[in-house]
Wavefront OBJ file of the C-alpha trace (Angstrom):
o trace
v 12.616 -58.197 51.350
v 13.027 -54.743 52.933
v 12.871 -51.729 50.788
v 16.233 -50.979 49.018
v 17.151 -46.779 48.451
v 18.189 -45.758 44.856
v 21.967 -44.852 46.126
v 22.323 -48.406 47.256
v 20.763 -50.326 43.833
v 22.789 -47.722 42.087
v 26.210 -49.093 43.631
v 25.063 -52.861 43.072
v 24.045 -51.257 39.153
v 27.645 -50.006 38.847
v 29.649 -52.793 39.757
v 28.430 -54.707 36.663
v 30.596 -53.171 33.831
v 28.244 -53.206 31.383
v 30.231 -51.875 28.412
v 28.755 -52.221 25.088
v 31.076 -54.258 23.776
v 30.866 -56.935 26.730
v 27.067 -58.683 27.554
v 25.190 -57.385 30.901
v 23.297 -61.008 30.863
v 24.716 -60.661 34.955
v 23.086 -56.745 35.761
v 19.788 -58.386 33.834
v 19.991 -61.246 35.745
v 20.630 -59.081 38.925
v 17.080 -57.067 38.204
v 15.216 -59.860 37.310
v 15.980 -61.863 40.827
v 14.956 -58.583 42.415
v 11.936 -57.587 40.645
v 10.858 -61.690 41.438
v 11.951 -60.984 45.347
v 9.025 -58.369 44.873
v 6.673 -60.606 43.179
v 7.067 -58.970 40.000
v 7.722 -61.383 36.754
v 9.768 -59.960 33.794
v 10.309 -61.019 30.177
v 13.721 -60.891 28.369
v 14.458 -60.544 24.666
v 17.926 -61.639 23.489
v 20.423 -60.760 21.124
v 20.884 -64.022 18.607
v 24.145 -64.938 20.926
v 22.281 -64.753 23.902
v 24.866 -62.700 25.584
v 22.656 -60.003 25.764
v 18.903 -59.311 26.735
v 16.295 -56.359 27.360
v 14.214 -56.886 30.186
v 10.117 -55.995 30.169
v 8.447 -56.399 33.202
v 4.476 -54.903 33.968
v 3.600 -54.028 37.917
v -0.448 -53.003 37.309
v -3.377 -53.440 35.763
v -2.851 -55.389 32.720
v -6.642 -54.904 30.770
v -5.229 -51.453 29.682
v -2.331 -49.732 28.128
v 0.247 -48.049 30.423
v 3.740 -46.145 31.190
v 6.817 -47.211 30.014
v 9.597 -46.426 32.207
v 12.876 -47.141 29.826
v 16.722 -46.455 30.306
v 19.672 -48.483 28.840
v 21.459 -50.968 30.860
v 25.157 -50.316 28.583
v 27.713 -47.847 28.951
v 30.701 -46.108 27.079
v 34.430 -47.501 27.767
v 36.770 -46.196 30.392
v 40.013 -46.877 28.698
v 42.277 -44.267 28.041
v 40.792 -42.160 30.787
v 42.170 -40.683 33.850
v 39.527 -41.671 36.126
v 40.524 -40.247 40.014
v 38.451 -43.391 41.152
v 37.536 -46.712 39.978
v 34.704 -46.414 37.239
v 33.187 -49.503 38.155
v 32.917 -48.662 42.020
v 30.661 -46.339 43.372
v 32.711 -43.621 44.945
v 30.864 -40.598 46.865
v 32.577 -37.321 47.413
v 30.923 -34.167 48.244
v 27.349 -35.063 47.431
v 28.322 -36.807 44.175
v 28.427 -40.273 43.395
v 31.432 -41.328 41.027
v 31.384 -44.572 38.280
v 30.790 -45.363 35.081
v 26.682 -44.733 33.966
v 25.734 -42.691 37.166
v 24.568 -40.440 34.986
v 24.272 -42.191 31.564
v 21.723 -43.848 32.777
v 22.096 -46.356 35.650
v 21.316 -43.769 38.187
v 17.452 -43.571 36.454
v 16.889 -46.923 36.687
v 18.373 -47.358 40.359
v 15.315 -44.812 41.236
v 12.837 -46.825 39.075
v 13.756 -49.665 40.705
v 13.647 -48.264 44.339
v 9.945 -47.374 43.282
v 8.875 -50.318 42.477
v 7.732 -51.346 46.255
v 5.754 -47.782 46.332
v 4.072 -48.926 42.858
v 3.564 -52.331 44.241
v 1.273 -50.494 47.272
v -0.610 -48.433 45.432
v -3.622 -48.932 43.618
v -2.441 -48.074 40.297
v -4.671 -46.576 37.287
v -2.464 -47.250 34.405
v 0.128 -49.775 34.799
v 3.615 -49.120 34.737
v 6.004 -50.815 32.454
v 9.970 -51.446 32.875
v 12.018 -51.613 29.622
v 15.909 -52.073 30.108
v 17.835 -52.250 26.766
v 21.086 -53.544 25.912
v 23.352 -51.323 23.104
v 21.634 -48.502 23.362
v 25.385 -46.583 23.052
v 26.065 -48.038 19.746
v 23.258 -47.125 17.892
v 20.200 -47.602 19.648
v 20.239 -51.572 18.641
v 19.174 -53.768 21.514
v 15.648 -51.998 22.060
v 14.736 -53.108 18.863
v 13.391 -56.867 19.346
v 11.725 -56.021 22.663
v 9.703 -52.903 20.343
v 9.047 -55.239 17.552
v 7.470 -58.188 19.907
v 5.644 -54.748 21.665
v 4.198 -54.144 18.395
v 2.311 -57.080 18.057
v 0.577 -57.136 21.167
v -2.985 -55.750 21.563
v -2.492 -53.601 24.504
v 1.082 -52.148 23.878
v 1.900 -49.175 26.381
v 0.286 -45.640 26.179
v 3.357 -43.631 26.647
v 6.950 -43.848 27.506
v 9.289 -42.064 29.734
v 13.195 -42.778 29.057
v 15.107 -41.046 32.032
v 18.098 -39.914 30.182
v 19.893 -37.310 32.048
v 18.209 -33.924 31.519
v 19.012 -32.630 35.180
v 15.255 -33.813 35.387
v 13.908 -30.973 32.797
v 11.175 -32.223 30.820
v 12.540 -32.722 27.406
v 9.973 -33.570 24.073
v 12.611 -33.940 21.103
v 16.011 -34.443 20.282
v 18.032 -35.391 16.586
v 18.180 -38.512 15.072
v 21.555 -40.207 13.566
v 22.528 -41.532 10.899
v 26.660 -43.128 11.089
v 27.828 -44.689 7.567
v 31.680 -45.832 6.693
v 33.277 -44.917 2.957
v 35.325 -46.863 1.787
v 37.541 -46.113 -0.688
v 39.616 -48.978 -3.068
v 42.647 -47.096 -4.791
v 45.246 -48.781 -6.774
v 48.642 -49.065 -5.574
v 52.162 -48.531 -7.108
v 55.474 -46.801 -6.175
v 55.257 -42.982 -5.008
v 57.960 -42.088 -7.414
v 55.322 -43.242 -10.048
v 52.086 -41.977 -8.439
v 49.932 -40.854 -10.875
v 49.839 -44.508 -12.393
v 48.576 -45.039 -9.158
v 45.030 -43.960 -7.441
v 45.254 -42.263 -4.170
v 42.398 -43.829 -2.132
v 43.531 -41.373 0.790
v 43.200 -38.197 -1.594
v 40.382 -39.149 -2.753
v 38.891 -40.064 0.525
v 39.993 -36.501 1.839
v 37.772 -35.045 -1.353
v 34.533 -36.916 -0.358
v 35.071 -35.447 2.697
v 35.836 -32.026 1.671
v 32.007 -32.820 0.044
v 30.622 -33.743 3.507
v 31.985 -30.608 4.661
v 30.194 -28.376 2.086
v 27.356 -30.366 2.549
v 27.296 -29.547 6.283
v 27.895 -25.847 5.269
v 24.424 -25.809 3.191
v 22.690 -27.149 5.643
v 23.348 -24.744 8.178
v 22.309 -21.750 6.425
v 19.343 -20.105 8.422
v 16.787 -21.236 6.284
v 17.694 -25.004 7.860
v 17.248 -23.490 11.059
v 14.624 -25.108 14.103
v 15.576 -22.473 17.087
v 14.329 -25.568 18.959
v 17.230 -27.304 18.972
v 21.133 -26.727 19.601
v 22.751 -26.342 17.534
v 19.470 -25.520 15.685
v 20.801 -27.131 12.066
v 21.553 -30.238 10.823
v 25.118 -31.377 11.428
v 27.538 -33.536 9.363
v 31.368 -34.581 11.156
v 34.175 -37.394 9.796
v 34.875 -38.459 12.908
v 37.220 -41.363 12.247
v 39.848 -42.707 9.119
v 42.655 -44.436 8.195
v 44.556 -45.764 5.374
v 47.811 -45.946 3.520
v 50.743 -48.232 4.276
v 53.567 -46.184 3.986
v 54.752 -42.908 2.403
v 56.926 -44.573 -0.546
v 53.241 -46.829 -1.531
v 50.616 -44.621 -3.026
v 47.488 -45.889 -0.578
v 45.196 -48.518 -2.270
v 42.806 -48.615 0.600
v 41.055 -45.564 2.731
v 37.740 -45.350 4.931
v 36.006 -42.876 7.041
v 33.556 -42.819 9.166
v 31.268 -40.084 9.864
v 27.627 -38.941 11.158
v 24.965 -36.824 10.315
v 22.861 -35.333 13.152
v 19.522 -34.342 11.999
v 16.515 -32.614 12.667
v 13.120 -34.261 12.521
v 11.870 -33.877 9.184
v 15.337 -33.804 7.494
v 16.158 -37.448 6.450
v 19.647 -38.012 6.354
v 20.286 -40.610 3.668
v 20.070 -37.128 1.743
v 23.509 -36.314 2.894
v 24.514 -40.135 1.970
v 22.671 -40.256 -1.463
v 24.544 -36.576 -2.081
v 27.693 -37.948 -1.453
v 27.351 -40.979 -3.932
v 26.199 -38.756 -6.357
v 29.341 -37.173 -5.897
v 31.402 -40.137 -5.819
v 29.588 -41.341 -8.973
v 29.657 -37.928 -11.194
v 33.169 -36.443 -9.962
v 34.992 -39.000 -8.614
v 34.790 -42.906 -10.055
v 35.601 -41.644 -13.890
v 38.837 -40.198 -12.646
v 39.522 -43.111 -10.592
v 38.855 -45.733 -13.698
v 40.416 -43.778 -16.138
v 43.614 -45.013 -14.341
v 42.561 -48.231 -12.976
v 39.349 -49.842 -13.510
v 39.515 -52.043 -10.364
v 38.502 -49.266 -8.067
v 35.657 -48.187 -5.935
v 33.712 -45.943 -3.667
v 31.409 -47.665 -1.350
v 28.896 -46.815 1.375
v 27.996 -48.656 4.480
v 25.656 -48.306 7.081
v 26.500 -48.539 10.895
v 23.815 -47.778 12.407
v 20.887 -45.020 12.472
v 17.840 -43.757 15.036
v 15.019 -41.458 14.125
v 14.630 -38.085 15.816
v 12.007 -37.146 18.396
v 9.664 -34.485 18.515
v 6.489 -35.236 20.717
v 3.132 -32.095 20.618
v 3.443 -30.193 24.246
v -0.361 -30.560 23.569
v 0.113 -34.703 23.745
v -1.287 -36.881 26.846
v 2.385 -37.845 27.874
v 3.782 -34.532 27.703
v 0.908 -33.382 30.428
v 2.126 -36.439 32.240
v 5.615 -35.484 31.960
v 4.737 -31.482 33.256
v 2.749 -33.277 36.334
v 5.994 -35.228 37.145
v 8.510 -32.831 36.284
v 6.549 -29.718 38.097
v 7.280 -27.703 34.646
v 5.983 -26.639 31.433
v 9.462 -25.678 29.714
v 9.792 -28.621 27.466
v 12.833 -28.477 26.156
v 14.743 -30.473 23.577
v 18.266 -32.211 23.656
v 21.589 -32.599 21.199
v 22.138 -35.876 22.322
v 19.769 -38.953 20.954
v 18.041 -41.848 22.657
v 15.655 -44.489 21.823
v 13.119 -42.359 22.055
v 11.870 -41.987 18.411
v 12.131 -46.022 17.802
v 9.817 -45.760 20.914
v 7.520 -43.265 19.062
v 8.006 -45.080 15.428
v 6.286 -47.993 17.147
v 3.328 -46.137 17.964
v 4.328 -45.490 21.647
v 4.489 -41.208 22.259
v 7.229 -40.791 24.135
v 9.235 -38.383 26.347
v 12.881 -37.628 27.897
v 13.700 -36.722 31.302
v 16.088 -38.213 33.861
v 18.912 -37.192 36.619
v 21.781 -36.191 36.212
v 23.628 -34.485 33.305
v 24.864 -35.311 29.952
v 27.738 -32.707 30.443
v 29.313 -35.721 32.806
v 28.417 -38.687 30.260
v 31.242 -40.370 28.650
v 33.660 -38.527 30.457
v 36.586 -39.928 33.180
v 35.429 -39.193 37.024
v 31.480 -39.267 35.226
v 29.282 -38.909 38.418
v 25.333 -37.787 39.486
v 24.637 -35.518 42.729
v 22.728 -36.966 45.782
v 20.123 -34.137 45.005
v 19.443 -35.184 41.885
v 18.577 -39.158 42.636
v 16.312 -38.025 45.452
v 14.559 -35.807 43.481
v 14.087 -38.584 40.708
v 12.520 -40.520 43.733
v 10.207 -37.969 44.073
v 9.549 -37.711 40.531
v 8.296 -41.562 40.126
v 6.570 -40.982 43.654
v 4.755 -38.987 41.943
v 3.873 -41.209 38.886
v 1.290 -43.375 41.240
v -0.927 -40.406 41.455
v -1.281 -39.844 37.500
l 1 2 3 4 5 6 7 8 9 10 11 12 13 14 15 16 17 18 19 20 21 22 23 24 25 26 27 28 29 30 31 32 33 34 35 36 37 38 39 40 41 42 43 44 45 46 47 48 49 50 51 52 53 54 55 56 57 58 59 60 61 62 63 64 65 66 67 68 69 70 71 72 73 74 75 76 77 78 79 80 81 82 83 84 85 86 87 88 89 90 91 92 93 94 95 96 97 98 99 100 101 102 103 104 105 106 107 108 109 110 111 112 113 114 115 116 117 118 119 120 121 122 123 124 125 126 127 128 129 130 131 132 133 134 135 136 137 138 139 140 141 142 143 144 145 146 147 148 149 150 151 152 153 154 155 156 157 158 159 160 161 162 163 164 165 166 167 168 169 170 171 172 173 174 175 176 177 178 179 180 181 182 183 184 185 186 187 188 189 190 191 192 193 194 195 196 197 198 199 200 201 202 203 204 205 206 207 208 209 210 211 212 213 214 215 216 217 218 219 220 221 222 223 224 225 226 227 228 229 230 231 232 233 234 235 236 237 238 239 240 241 242 243 244 245 246 247 248 249 250 251 252 253 254 255 256 257 258 259 260 261 262 263 264 265 266 267 268 269 270 271 272 273 274 275 276 277 278 279 280 281 282 283 284 285 286 287 288 289 290 291 292 293 294 295 296 297 298 299 300 301 302 303 304 305 306 307 308 309 310 311 312 313 314 315 316 317 318 319 320 321 322 323 324 325 326 327 328 329 330 331 332 333 334 335 336 337 338 339 340 341 342 343 344 345 346 347 348 349 350 351 352 353 354 355 356 357 358 359 360 361 362 363 364 365 366 367 368 369 370 371 372 373 374 375 376 377 378 379 380 381 382
């Protein structure tokens, strides 16, 4: 099999519309076949429906822990976005490669796959593992089954590099995230007799207001960590729905909120404080009008933050690969906290910019892709 460039591989990867709501099996089959032609075996970890899969493969010695090169295969939707080119066909213009997932993060996966023939030609001191996951974009869900299996093995990986887009700047940390849904059950009646009902929207508004107060408390200077931008944990409500008609007191309302936390802060403290506010301040008033009312919090997703020591082995490796010890953090989340929780110290560094991620006309530059190829080639010397 002749060597294939990262650009050629990226063109093929972009052609798979692996939106998180859909299957990634065709893309995984493509990668598995590509590796098999190079003599590299891989194993799959499926979701219960077997419509999605993680892929794990090892290159090099198998009697020691190695370096994981990790990335997610799913992408965010393109619905409602004004693209000037087809999102699932790679388009090159002025040194930029456009397509959904070019930056976030199929560019890195393409570079990793292009580097496999190079890895195979070298006598590696440490094995190189490939770990490609599903459903990262909806709460880092898919990778968990793969990590659970790796934790059971006598020789698990020694360290991990996640190739999320950082413009190839070395990153040692990011915030964690908790996403929750709050469901308010009120009591309907004709709006002419509004006091006889329990307005679910109005009580939801009070809960959202309380979340705003909690967020303001977390933003106080005593809670800051200047390594992050913004330097504090944040709370925001992103979705809300409720009501049926203006002349009906609404019996239902629900809203989704998220907490982006600094490492070391337990996001569930926010949820617990909101539940206490509901139990003490709101529910007694609601049930004094109608006993069959309630407020329920439901977990949607959660993943931990990441803080890796600059003195760690994986940080030293990242400095070697990136050519820089100017370690930073990012505001967006990754699977890194989960790898770290599994006992695999983790860093983040990849081509492209997250400023392009999730937008129409997402792109990665050819220069970034080439630099990533060069970075991975240096991994053989580690």
